[in-house]
MMTF fields as JSON, N, C-alpha, C and O atoms, coordinates in Angstrom:
{
  "mmtfVersion": "1.0.0",
  "mmtfProducer": "UNKNOWN",
  "numBonds": 519,
  "numAtoms": 520,
  "numGroups": 130,
  "numChains": 1,
  "numModels": 1,
  "chainsPerModel": [1],
  "groupsPerChain": [130],
  "chainIdList": ["A"],
  "bondAtomList": [4, 2, 8, 6, 12, 10, 16, 14, 20, 18, 24, 22, 28, 26, 32, 30, 36, 34, 40, 38, 44, 42, 48, 46, 52, 50, 56, 54, 60, 58, 64, 62, 68, 66, 72, 70, 76, 74, 80, 78, 84, 82, 88, 86, 92, 90, 96, 94, 100, 98, 104, 102, 108, 106, 112, 110, 116, 114, 120, 118, 124, 122, 128, 126, 132, 130, 136, 134, 140, 138, 144, 142, 148, 146, 152, 150, 156, 154, 160, 158, 164, 162, 168, 166, 172, 170, 176, 174, 180, 178, 184, 182, 188, 186, 192, 190, 196, 194, 200, 198, 204, 202, 208, 206, 212, 210, 216, 214, 220, 218, 224, 222, 228, 226, 232, 230, 236, 234, 240, 238, 244, 242, 248, 246, 252, 250, 256, 254, 260, 258, 264, 262, 268, 266, 272, 270, 276, 274, 280, 278, 284, 282, 288, 286, 292, 290, 296, 294, 300, 298, 304, 302, 308, 306, 312, 310, 316, 314, 320, 318, 324, 322, 328, 326, 332, 330, 336, 334, 340, 338, 344, 342, 348, 346, 352, 350, 356, 354, 360, 358, 364, 362, 368, 366, 372, 370, 376, 374, 380, 378, 384, 382, 388, 386, 392, 390, 396, 394, 400, 398, 404, 402, 408, 406, 412, 410, 416, 414, 420, 418, 424, 422, 428, 426, 432, 430, 436, 434, 440, 438, 444, 442, 448, 446, 452, 450, 456, 454, 460, 458, 464, 462, 468, 466, 472, 470, 476, 474, 480, 478, 484, 482, 488, 486, 492, 490, 496, 494, 500, 498, 504, 502, 508, 506, 512, 510, 516, 514],
  "bondOrderList": [1, 1, 1, 1, 1, 1, 1, 1, 1, 1, 1, 1, 1, 1, 1, 1, 1, 1, 1, 1, 1, 1, 1, 1, 1, 1, 1, 1, 1, 1, 1, 1, 1, 1, 1, 1, 1, 1, 1, 1, 1, 1, 1, 1, 1, 1, 1, 1, 1, 1, 1, 1, 1, 1, 1, 1, 1, 1, 1, 1, 1, 1, 1, 1, 1, 1, 1, 1, 1, 1, 1, 1, 1, 1, 1, 1, 1, 1, 1, 1, 1, 1, 1, 1, 1, 1, 1, 1, 1, 1, 1, 1, 1, 1, 1, 1, 1, 1, 1, 1, 1, 1, 1, 1, 1, 1, 1, 1, 1, 1, 1, 1, 1, 1, 1, 1, 1, 1, 1, 1, 1, 1, 1, 1, 1, 1, 1, 1, 1],
  "groupList": [{"groupName": "MET", "atomNameList": ["N", "CA", "C", "O"], "elementList": ["N", "C", "C", "O"], "formalChargeList": [0, 0, 0, 0], "bondAtomList": [1, 0, 2, 1, 3, 2], "bondOrderList": [1, 1, 2], "singleLetterCode": "M", "chemCompType": "L-PEPTIDE LINKING"}, {"groupName": "SER", "atomNameList": ["N", "CA", "C", "O"], "elementList": ["N", "C", "C", "O"], "formalChargeList": [0, 0, 0, 0], "bondAtomList": [1, 0, 2, 1, 3, 2], "bondOrderList": [1, 1, 2], "singleLetterCode": "S", "chemCompType": "L-PEPTIDE LINKING"}, {"groupName": "TYR", "atomNameList": ["N", "CA", "C", "O"], "elementList": ["N", "C", "C", "O"], "formalChargeList": [0, 0, 0, 0], "bondAtomList": [1, 0, 2, 1, 3, 2], "bondOrderList": [1, 1, 2], "singleLetterCode": "Y", "chemCompType": "L-PEPTIDE LINKING"}, {"groupName": "GLN", "atomNameList": ["N", "CA", "C", "O"], "elementList": ["N", "C", "C", "O"], "formalChargeList": [0, 0, 0, 0], "bondAtomList": [1, 0, 2, 1, 3, 2], "bondOrderList": [1, 1, 2], "singleLetterCode": "Q", "chemCompType": "L-PEPTIDE LINKING"}, {"groupName": "HIS", "atomNameList": ["N", "CA", "C", "O"], "elementList": ["N", "C", "C", "O"], "formalChargeList": [0, 0, 0, 0], "bondAtomList": [1, 0, 2, 1, 3, 2], "bondOrderList": [1, 1, 2], "singleLetterCode": "H", "chemCompType": "L-PEPTIDE LINKING"}, {"groupName": "ALA", "atomNameList": ["N", "CA", "C", "O"], "elementList": ["N", "C", "C", "O"], "formalChargeList": [0, 0, 0, 0], "bondAtomList": [1, 0, 2, 1, 3, 2], "bondOrderList": [1, 1, 2], "singleLetterCode": "A", "chemCompType": "L-PEPTIDE LINKING"}, {"groupName": "VAL", "atomNameList": ["N", "CA", "C", "O"], "elementList": ["N", "C", "C", "O"], "formalChargeList": [0, 0, 0, 0], "bondAtomList": [1, 0, 2, 1, 3, 2], "bondOrderList": [1, 1, 2], "singleLetterCode": "V", "chemCompType": "L-PEPTIDE LINKING"}, {"groupName": "TRP", "atomNameList": ["N", "CA", "C", "O"], "elementList": ["N", "C", "C", "O"], "formalChargeList": [0, 0, 0, 0], "bondAtomList": [1, 0, 2, 1, 3, 2], "bondOrderList": [1, 1, 2], "singleLetterCode": "W", "chemCompType": "L-PEPTIDE LINKING"}, {"groupName": "ILE", "atomNameList": ["N", "CA", "C", "O"], "elementList": ["N", "C", "C", "O"], "formalChargeList": [0, 0, 0, 0], "bondAtomList": [1, 0, 2, 1, 3, 2], "bondOrderList": [1, 1, 2], "singleLetterCode": "I", "chemCompType": "L-PEPTIDE LINKING"}, {"groupName": "ASP", "atomNameList": ["N", "CA", "C", "O"], "elementList": ["N", "C", "C", "O"], "formalChargeList": [0, 0, 0, 0], "bondAtomList": [1, 0, 2, 1, 3, 2], "bondOrderList": [1, 1, 2], "singleLetterCode": "D", "chemCompType": "L-PEPTIDE LINKING"}, {"groupName": "LEU", "atomNameList": ["N", "CA", "C", "O"], "elementList": ["N", "C", "C", "O"], "formalChargeList": [0, 0, 0, 0], "bondAtomList": [1, 0, 2, 1, 3, 2], "bondOrderList": [1, 1, 2], "singleLetterCode": "L", "chemCompType": "L-PEPTIDE LINKING"}, {"groupName": "ARG", "atomNameList": ["N", "CA", "C", "O"], "elementList": ["N", "C", "C", "O"], "formalChargeList": [0, 0, 0, 0], "bondAtomList": [1, 0, 2, 1, 3, 2], "bondOrderList": [1, 1, 2], "singleLetterCode": "R", "chemCompType": "L-PEPTIDE LINKING"}, {"groupName": "PHE", "atomNameList": ["N", "CA", "C", "O"], "elementList": ["N", "C", "C", "O"], "formalChargeList": [0, 0, 0, 0], "bondAtomList": [1, 0, 2, 1, 3, 2], "bondOrderList": [1, 1, 2], "singleLetterCode": "F", "chemCompType": "L-PEPTIDE LINKING"}, {"groupName": "ASN", "atomNameList": ["N", "CA", "C", "O"], "elementList": ["N", "C", "C", "O"], "formalChargeList": [0, 0, 0, 0], "bondAtomList": [1, 0, 2, 1, 3, 2], "bondOrderList": [1, 1, 2], "singleLetterCode": "N", "chemCompType": "L-PEPTIDE LINKING"}, {"groupName": "LYS", "atomNameList": ["N", "CA", "C", "O"], "elementList": ["N", "C", "C", "O"], "formalChargeList": [0, 0, 0, 0], "bondAtomList": [1, 0, 2, 1, 3, 2], "bondOrderList": [1, 1, 2], "singleLetterCode": "K", "chemCompType": "L-PEPTIDE LINKING"}, {"groupName": "GLU", "atomNameList": ["N", "CA", "C", "O"], "elementList": ["N", "C", "C", "O"], "formalChargeList": [0, 0, 0, 0], "bondAtomList": [1, 0, 2, 1, 3, 2], "bondOrderList": [1, 1, 2], "singleLetterCode": "E", "chemCompType": "L-PEPTIDE LINKING"}, {"groupName": "GLY", "atomNameList": ["N", "CA", "C", "O"], "elementList": ["N", "C", "C", "O"], "formalChargeList": [0, 0, 0, 0], "bondAtomList": [1, 0, 2, 1, 3, 2], "bondOrderList": [1, 1, 2], "singleLetterCode": "G", "chemCompType": "PEPTIDE LINKING"}, {"groupName": "PRO", "atomNameList": ["N", "CA", "C", "O"], "elementList": ["N", "C", "C", "O"], "formalChargeList": [0, 0, 0, 0], "bondAtomList": [1, 0, 2, 1, 3, 2], "bondOrderList": [1, 1, 2], "singleLetterCode": "P", "chemCompType": "L-PEPTIDE LINKING"}, {"groupName": "THR", "atomNameList": ["N", "CA", "C", "O"], "elementList": ["N", "C", "C", "O"], "formalChargeList": [0, 0, 0, 0], "bondAtomList": [1, 0, 2, 1, 3, 2], "bondOrderList": [1, 1, 2], "singleLetterCode": "T", "chemCompType": "L-PEPTIDE LINKING"}],
  "groupTypeList": [0, 1, 2, 3, 4, 5, 6, 6, 7, 8, 9, 4, 10, 4, 5, 11, 6, 8, 9, 12, 13, 12, 9, 9, 14, 4, 6, 6, 5, 6, 15, 11, 15, 16, 16, 3, 11, 3, 6, 4, 11, 14, 1, 16, 10, 17, 16, 18, 16, 14, 17, 16, 17, 9, 4, 4, 12, 12, 9, 15, 6, 5, 5, 5, 10, 16, 9, 5, 11, 15, 8, 10, 8, 6, 16, 17, 16, 13, 5, 14, 6, 15, 12, 11, 14, 9, 10, 9, 18, 11, 4, 5, 9, 6, 5, 14, 11, 6, 6, 5, 1, 15, 1, 5, 9, 4, 17, 1, 9, 16, 15, 10, 10, 1, 12, 5, 11, 14, 2, 12, 14, 11, 6, 9, 5, 10, 11, 16, 9, 6],
  "groupIdList": [1, 2, 3, 4, 5, 6, 7, 8, 9, 10, 11, 12, 13, 14, 15, 16, 17, 18, 19, 20, 21, 22, 23, 24, 25, 26, 27, 28, 29, 30, 31, 32, 33, 34, 35, 36, 37, 38, 39, 40, 41, 42, 43, 44, 45, 46, 47, 48, 49, 50, 51, 52, 53, 54, 55, 56, 57, 58, 59, 60, 61, 62, 63, 64, 65, 66, 67, 68, 69, 70, 71, 72, 73, 74, 75, 76, 77, 78, 79, 80, 81, 82, 83, 84, 85, 86, 87, 88, 89, 90, 91, 92, 93, 94, 95, 96, 97, 98, 99, 100, 101, 102, 103, 104, 105, 106, 107, 108, 109, 110, 111, 112, 113, 114, 115, 116, 117, 118, 119, 120, 121, 122, 123, 124, 125, 126, 127, 128, 129, 130],
  "secStructList": [7, 7, 7, 1, 5, 7, 7, 7, 5, 7, 7, 6, 6, 7, 3, 3, 3, 7, 7, 7, 7, 6, 6, 7, 7, 7, 7, 3, 3, 3, 7, 7, 6, 6, 1, 1, 7, 7, 7, 1, 7, 7, 6, 6, 7, 1, 1, 7, 1, 7, 7, 7, 7, 7, 2, 2, 2, 2, 2, 2, 2, 6, 4, 4, 4, 6, 6, 7, 1, 5, 7, 7, 7, 5, 7, 1, 6, 6, 2, 2, 2, 2, 2, 2, 2, 2, 2, 2, 2, 6, 7, 4, 4, 4, 6, 6, 6, 7, 7, 7, 7, 7, 7, 7, 7, 7, 7, 7, 2, 2, 2, 2, 2, 2, 2, 2, 2, 6, 2, 2, 2, 2, 2, 2, 2, 6, 6, 6, 7, 7],
  "xCoordList": [4.472, 4.69, 5.031, 4.467, 6.025, 6.113, 5.217, 5.025, 4.827, 3.857, 4.613, 5.266, 4.161, 5.553, 4.805, 5.351, 3.492, 2.945, 2.141, 1.151, 2.198, 1.721, 0.565, 0.649, -0.642, -1.0, -1.9, -3.11, -0.979, -2.059, -2.343, -1.665, -4.304, -4.217, -4.374, -4.217, -4.593, -3.882, -4.761, -5.412, -5.011, -5.594, -5.467, -5.246, -5.64, -4.79, -5.134, -4.341, -6.44, -6.908, -7.113, -8.315, -6.88, -7.01, -6.175, -6.091, -5.637, -4.645, -5.413, -6.069, -5.277, -5.412, -4.105, -4.0, -2.975, -2.543, -2.935, -3.334, -2.884, -2.929, -2.224, -2.366, -1.56, -0.431, -0.668, -1.834, 0.091, -1.036, -0.242, -1.095, 0.536, 0.404, -0.899, -1.943, -0.909, -2.224, -2.917, -3.833, -2.775, -4.099, -3.893, -4.018, -3.444, -3.256, -3.35, -2.705, -4.369, -4.342, -3.816, -4.791, -3.313, -3.662, -3.948, -3.516, -4.939, -5.237, -5.794, -6.691, -4.283, -4.159, -4.755, -4.363, -5.094, -5.967, -4.487, -3.809, -4.684, -3.831, -5.228, -6.193, -4.87, -5.834, -4.403, -3.437, -4.969, -4.196, -4.515, -5.738, -4.19, -4.415, -4.608, -3.942, -6.159, -6.097, -6.944, -7.656, -7.258, -9.275, -8.36, -7.185, -9.623, -9.518, -8.523, -8.416, -7.463, -6.615, -7.544, -8.617, -7.041, -7.083, -6.238, -5.024, -7.527, -6.408, -5.467, -4.252, -6.822, -5.945, -5.936, -6.595, -5.016, -5.006, -5.802, -6.593, -5.582, -6.021, -4.792, -3.607, -5.583, -5.734, -4.417, -4.315, -3.173, -2.155, -1.17, -0.246, -0.887, -0.159, 1.247, 0.763, 2.156, 3.291, 3.114, 2.643, 3.493, 3.412, 1.91, 1.259, 1.71, 0.813, -0.264, -1.322, -0.307, -1.632, -2.362, -3.213, -1.109, -1.16, -0.507, 0.681, -0.941, -0.281, 0.59, 0.271, 2.237, 2.734, 2.787, 2.337, 3.443, 2.813, 2.695, 3.306, 2.06, 2.224, 2.769, 2.321, 4.22, 5.469, 4.729, 4.655, 4.145, 3.977, 3.572, 4.456, 2.395, 1.382, 1.678, 1.241, 2.749, 3.161, 4.873, 5.532, 4.955, 6.34, 5.226, 5.307, 4.063, 2.735, 3.085, 3.694, 2.181, 2.153, 2.949, 2.661, 4.491, 5.365, 5.709, 6.137, 5.552, 6.215, 4.865, 5.073, 4.186, 2.535, 2.33, 1.304, 3.93, 4.333, 4.81, 4.673, 5.4, 6.225, 7.916, 9.072, 7.424, 8.721, 8.018, 8.358, 7.371, 6.202, 7.598, 8.804, 7.488, 9.04, 8.543, 9.268, 7.103, 6.508, 5.357, 4.452, 5.155, 4.609, 3.256, 3.993, 2.46, 1.488, 0.352, -0.693, 0.946, 0.053, -0.984, -0.766, -2.302, -3.194, -3.803, -3.423, -4.578, -6.152, -5.574, -4.689, -6.975, -7.418, -6.266, -5.068, -6.867, -6.011, -4.493, -3.766, -3.919, -2.392, -1.637, -0.701, -2.434, -2.138, -0.819, 0.034, -0.965, -0.537, 0.633, 1.416, 1.261, 2.12, 2.631, 3.778, 2.337, 2.629, 3.941, 5.135, 3.38, 3.4, 4.648, 5.647, 4.725, 5.789, 6.652, 7.677, 6.992, 7.656, 8.388, 9.595, 7.019, 7.81, 8.89, 10.08, 7.913, 8.725, 10.362, 11.341, 10.06, 11.654, 12.599, 13.537, 12.244, 13.555, 13.308, 14.351, 12.176, 12.376, 12.899, 13.805, 11.803, 12.425, 12.661, 11.803, 13.85, 14.591, 13.897, 13.249, 14.359, 14.441, 12.919, 12.69, 11.944, 10.675, 10.291, 9.202, 11.075, 10.902, 11.071, 10.427, 12.598, 12.938, 11.869, 11.989, 10.906, 10.126, 8.957, 8.078, 8.729, 7.081, 7.357, 8.461, 6.109, 6.242, 5.651, 6.573, 4.264, 3.845, 3.305, 4.128, 1.947, 1.169, -0.383, -0.341, -1.193, -3.009, -3.408, -2.953, -4.733, -5.365, -6.902, -7.027, -8.12, -8.725, -9.641, -9.164, -10.981, -11.174, -11.639, -10.884, -12.849, -12.997, -12.848, -13.861, -11.983, -12.759, -13.104, -12.385, -13.85, -13.551, -12.203, -11.255, -12.603, -11.102, -10.902, -9.847, -12.542, -12.314, -11.797, -11.16, -12.145, -12.241, -10.713, -10.181, -9.857, -8.622, -7.421, -6.349, -8.418, -7.346, -6.994, -5.935, -8.939, -9.072, -7.698, -6.869, -8.174, -7.568, -5.997, -5.317, -5.72, -3.872, -3.342, -2.381, -4.238, -3.689, -3.785, -3.335, -5.069, -4.82, -3.624, -2.943, -3.093, -2.103, -0.879, -0.36, -0.353, 0.992, 1.044, 2.135, -0.749, -0.582, 0.01, 0.588, 0.12, 0.313, 1.899, 2.772, 1.87, 3.379, 3.645, 3.46, 3.949, 4.374, 5.181, 6.296, 3.541, 3.405, 4.559, 5.149, 4.494, 5.829, 7.107, 8.155, 7.224, 8.783, 9.152, 10.195, 8.382, 8.707, 8.308, 7.991, 8.004, 7.964, 7.016, 6.576, 6.275, 4.545, 4.756, 3.816],
  "yCoordList": [-13.031, -14.276, -13.492, -12.419, -13.945, -13.498, -14.137, -15.326, -13.223, -13.808, -13.478, -12.625, -14.337, -14.553, -13.028, -12.4, -13.106, -11.936, -10.788, -11.118, -9.555, -8.048, -8.44, -9.153, -7.464, -6.404, -5.194, -5.148, -4.097, -3.194, -2.216, -1.833, -1.731, -1.192, 0.384, 0.622, 1.329, 2.849, 3.633, 3.277, 4.831, 6.5, 7.305, 6.972, 8.517, 9.628, 9.395, 9.427, 9.119, 9.264, 7.472, 7.493, 6.456, 5.51, 4.256, 4.079, 3.483, 2.08, 1.224, 1.44, 0.076, -1.564, -2.582, -2.774, -3.296, -3.898, -4.853, -5.019, -5.86, -7.438, -8.324, -8.751, -8.743, -9.72, -11.382, -11.756, -12.196, -13.064, -14.75, -15.28, -15.376, -16.543, -17.288, -16.636, -18.464, -18.784, -19.763, -20.345, -20.086, -20.289, -19.68, -20.347, -17.793, -17.199, -15.936, -15.379, -15.313, -14.079, -12.568, -12.661, -11.874, -10.412, -9.651, -9.971, -8.151, -7.036, -5.732, -5.605, -4.688, -3.713, -2.292, -3.134, -1.487, -0.738, 0.856, 1.079, 1.296, 2.892, 4.285, 4.226, 5.064, 6.245, 7.114, 7.029, 8.37, 8.913, 10.504, 10.621, 11.218, 12.235, 13.047, 13.342, 13.898, 15.231, 15.087, 15.967, 13.671, 13.591, 14.801, 15.157, 15.134, 15.362, 15.889, 16.001, 16.316, 17.257, 18.329, 17.931, 19.547, 20.612, 20.243, 20.339, 19.697, 19.695, 20.814, 20.803, 22.206, 22.708, 23.762, 23.523, 25.173, 26.059, 27.493, 27.279, 28.653, 29.635, 29.988, 29.823, 30.608, 30.775, 32.004, 32.699, 32.261, 33.075, 32.545, 32.917, 31.671, 31.055, 30.021, 28.907, 29.974, 29.856, 28.18, 27.681, 27.728, 26.144, 25.123, 25.591, 24.377, 23.005, 23.234, 23.184, 23.51, 23.745, 22.942, 23.095, 21.632, 20.712, 20.067, 19.834, 19.727, 19.299, 18.257, 17.607, 18.16, 17.307, 16.19, 16.579, 14.493, 13.847, 13.765, 14.568, 12.965, 12.928, 11.661, 10.58, 12.27, 11.308, 10.729, 9.504, 11.232, 10.454, 9.255, 8.647, 8.764, 8.585, 7.577, 6.447, 8.046, 6.782, 5.967, 4.948, 6.855, 5.692, 5.032, 4.289, 4.623, 4.259, 2.867, 1.855, 3.498, 2.273, 1.062, -0.119, 1.907, 0.908, 0.085, -1.066, 0.572, -0.024, -1.341, -2.343, -1.059, -2.338, -2.952, -3.441, -2.812, -3.802, -5.084, -6.252, -4.595, -5.706, -6.424, -6.004, -7.275, -8.01, -9.393, -10.575, -8.961, -9.233, -10.069, -9.828, -10.217, -11.39, -10.554, -9.696, -10.783, -10.093, -9.08, -9.456, -7.95, -6.87, -6.737, -7.673, -6.601, -6.221, -4.943, -5.058, -3.34, -2.528, -2.238, -2.427, -1.65, -1.845, 0.017, 0.568, 0.372, 1.237, 2.203, 2.303, 2.793, 4.042, 4.965, 4.944, 5.737, 6.952, 7.082, 6.091, 8.542, 8.031, 8.271, 9.006, 7.308, 7.444, 6.559, 6.852, 5.139, 4.144, 4.264, 3.339, 5.731, 6.128, 6.438, 6.006, 7.632, 7.932, 7.312, 7.489, 6.636, 5.179, 5.073, 5.631, 4.263, 3.927, 4.651, 4.269, 5.512, 6.655, 6.757, 6.809, 6.783, 7.017, 5.891, 5.795, 5.183, 3.711, 3.52, 3.384, 3.596, 4.035, 4.513, 3.841, 5.998, 7.285, 6.848, 6.26, 6.679, 6.618, 5.187, 4.935, 4.387, 2.968, 2.147, 1.294, 2.117, 1.157, -0.653, -1.247, -0.99, -1.963, -2.814, -4.021, -1.574, -2.409, -2.07, -2.498, -1.36, -0.778, -2.561, -3.11, -2.943, -4.106, -5.509, -6.4, -5.031, -6.26, -6.064, -6.767, -4.995, -4.548, -5.455, -5.532, -6.443, -7.194, -6.144, -5.64, -5.12, -4.935, -3.408, -2.603, -3.045, -1.455, -2.195, -2.07, -2.636, -2.534, -1.667, -1.096, -1.353, -0.216, -1.297, -2.367, -0.848, -1.002, -0.026, 0.923, -0.024, 0.879, 0.798, 1.331, 0.195, -0.241, -1.069, -1.4, -2.321, -3.884, -4.441, -4.099, -4.947, -5.293, -6.32, -6.829, -6.33, -6.987, -8.387, -8.538, -9.685, -10.361, -10.287, -11.035, -9.631, -9.334, -8.999, -9.92, -8.181, -7.519, -9.049, -9.439, -9.586, -11.158, -12.006, -12.538, -12.01, -12.878, -12.755, -13.514, -11.119, -10.646, -10.696, -10.695, -10.737, -11.201, -12.956, -13.722, -12.892, -14.562, -15.979, -17.06, -14.507, -14.973, -14.501, -15.131, -13.292, -12.548, -13.576, -14.278, -13.797, -14.495, -15.145, -15.586, -16.255, -17.698, -17.725, -18.791, -16.946, -16.847, -16.783, -17.357, -15.718, -14.473, -16.262, -17.341, -16.037, -17.598, -19.247, -19.69, -19.581, -20.248, -19.962, -20.764, -18.592, -18.189, -18.097, -18.328, -17.855, -17.764, -19.784, -20.195, -20.473, -22.13, -21.955, -23.141, -21.463, -21.971, -22.369, -21.989, -23.213, -23.77, -24.547, -25.143],
  "zCoordList": [14.515, 13.123, 12.23, 12.016, 11.585, 10.126, 8.975, 8.719, 8.486, 7.453, 5.225, 4.624, 5.019, 3.811, 2.27, 1.362, 2.782, 2.061, 2.349, 3.002, 2.105, 1.987, 0.654, -0.346, 1.309, 0.674, 0.589, 0.815, 0.173, 1.103, 0.021, -0.932, 0.705, -0.284, -0.009, 1.189, -0.648, -0.363, -0.781, -1.763, -0.202, -0.765, 0.319, 1.483, -0.197, 0.769, 1.992, 2.932, 2.091, 4.331, 4.39, 4.653, 4.348, 4.563, 4.267, 3.052, 4.876, 4.386, 5.064, 6.083, 4.342, 5.251, 4.612, 3.401, 5.81, 5.462, 5.873, 7.026, 4.791, 5.503, 5.218, 4.072, 5.774, 6.395, 5.832, 5.958, 5.358, 5.189, 4.731, 4.018, 4.811, 4.693, 3.685, 3.692, 2.913, 2.462, 3.394, 2.814, 4.536, 5.528, 7.273, 8.3, 7.108, 7.82, 7.5, 6.61, 8.404, 7.726, 9.007, 9.752, 9.367, 10.335, 9.367, 8.26, 9.537, 8.949, 10.16, 10.993, 9.47, 10.403, 9.827, 9.019, 9.544, 9.21, 9.936, 10.938, 8.977, 9.158, 8.724, 7.962, 9.348, 9.395, 9.582, 10.34, 8.005, 8.173, 9.468, 9.395, 10.115, 11.027, 10.349, 9.357, 11.008, 10.074, 9.704, 9.22, 9.803, 8.367, 7.241, 7.148, 6.532, 4.389, 5.373, 6.594, 3.689, 3.71, 2.573, 2.118, 2.245, 1.551, -0.007, -0.189, -1.263, -2.235, -2.771, -2.97, -3.02, -3.962, -2.75, -1.738, -2.903, -2.004, -2.763, -3.681, -2.396, -3.723, -4.132, -3.841, -5.019, -6.242, -6.215, -5.204, -7.709, -7.037, -6.809, -7.533, -5.965, -5.352, -5.705, -5.904, -5.798, -7.1, -6.723, -5.7, -7.548, -7.387, -8.07, -9.004, -7.733, -8.379, -7.69, -8.317, -6.397, -6.139, -4.902, -4.026, -5.633, -4.304, -3.3, -3.52, -2.299, -1.124, -1.812, -2.807, -0.845, -1.542, -0.283, 0.795, -0.393, -0.07, 2.063, 2.767, 2.466, 4.433, 4.135, 3.752, 4.519, 4.644, 6.021, 5.929, 7.3, 8.35, 7.724, 7.121, 7.733, 7.048, 6.494, 6.712, 5.436, 4.752, 5.757, 5.549, 6.584, 7.54, 7.815, 6.837, 8.439, 9.084, 8.592, 8.94, 7.329, 6.557, 6.482, 6.676, 6.008, 5.399, 7.147, 7.077, 8.32, 8.841, 9.518, 10.203, 9.239, 9.187, 7.943, 7.47, 7.298, 6.314, 7.039, 6.675, 8.143, 8.93, 8.163, 8.097, 7.852, 7.495, 6.557, 6.526, 6.14, 4.59, 3.754, 3.798, 3.651, 2.071, 1.01, 0.508, 0.55, -0.899, -0.856, -0.111, -1.426, -0.709, -2.068, -2.379, -2.798, -3.114, -2.913, -2.272, -3.82, -3.158, -4.536, -5.733, -3.756, -4.748, -3.97, -2.937, -4.765, -4.304, -5.826, -6.675, -5.288, -6.193, -6.915, -6.63, -7.861, -8.376, -7.903, -7.967, -7.335, -7.212, -6.016, -5.701, -5.389, -3.924, -3.456, -2.618, -4.445, -4.797, -5.425, -5.21, -6.648, -6.778, -6.36, -6.476, -5.322, -4.183, -3.455, -3.696, -2.616, -1.429, -2.185, -1.731, -3.553, -3.839, -4.409, -3.845, -5.208, -4.722, -3.626, -3.39, -2.752, -0.778, -0.502, -0.2, -0.748, -0.371, -0.585, 0.149, -2.21, -3.203, -2.208, -1.779, -1.771, -1.969, -0.8, -0.519, 0.626, 2.228, 3.024, 3.819, 2.35, 2.754, 1.996, 1.769, 1.369, 0.687, 0.601, -0.26, 1.757, 2.27, 2.353, 2.269, 2.565, 2.377, 0.803, 0.421, -0.099, -1.583, -2.64, -3.534, -1.643, -1.982, -2.695, -3.536, -1.809, -1.731, -1.923, -1.426, -2.739, -3.61, -4.51, -5.047, -4.83, -6.48, -6.982, -7.623, -7.203, -8.102, -7.683, -7.247, -7.824, -7.851, -8.551, -9.775, -8.263, -9.216, -8.689, -7.697, -9.56, -9.692, -9.191, -9.787, -7.949, -6.939, -6.552, -5.93, -6.793, -6.192, -4.878, -4.065, -4.334, -2.31, -2.182, -1.565, -2.323, -2.412, -0.212, 0.727, -0.17, 1.229, 1.792, 1.195, 3.087, 3.381, 2.216, 1.599, 2.0, 2.008, 0.056, -0.686, -0.024, -1.574, -1.592, -2.212, -1.23, -1.662, -1.172, -1.633, 0.086, 0.456, -0.593, -0.926, -1.353, -2.442, -3.776, -4.278, -3.925, -4.766, -5.015, -6.041, -3.755, -3.375, -3.074, -3.153, -2.831, -2.883, -4.265, -4.643, -4.614, -6.87, -7.144, -7.953, -6.539, -7.865, -7.143, -8.011, -5.857, -5.56, -5.831, -6.191, -5.983, -6.922, -7.891, -8.107, -8.621, -10.315, -10.345, -10.996, -9.234, -9.412, -8.824, -9.386, -8.001, -7.091, -8.439, -8.713, -8.887, -10.245, -11.77, -12.493, -11.77, -12.928, -11.971, -12.573, -10.828, -10.388, -10.486, -10.995, -10.066, -9.71, -8.393, -8.31, -7.128, -6.213, -5.951, -4.866, -6.659, -6.741, -5.093, -4.567]
}
């Protein structure tokens, strides 16, 4: 089934993708392989000391978004920003469908879906797609 909207909540270890129309939903959970990653390397090494983005994890999340027409990215910290940059550079077809990125701590699936429905209702009303 093709869904009109999708919301993805993402941090560096987990992602939840909810594809939905206003009367139906589909939830997909994506987990990063390998568990917690080392955030900082030992001192004395050149570079920022932080690992780069996990492209394999971002690829799985992008695939889980399917063919939703409009996508909202939410999450804590920088993971949503890194995911958006990865989409812009590696998944341009998905990046074109991203409407916005918003901050959100750790909502339940119900809270996330409610937030996304309200958000897309406002966006659709502003566009005249009511």
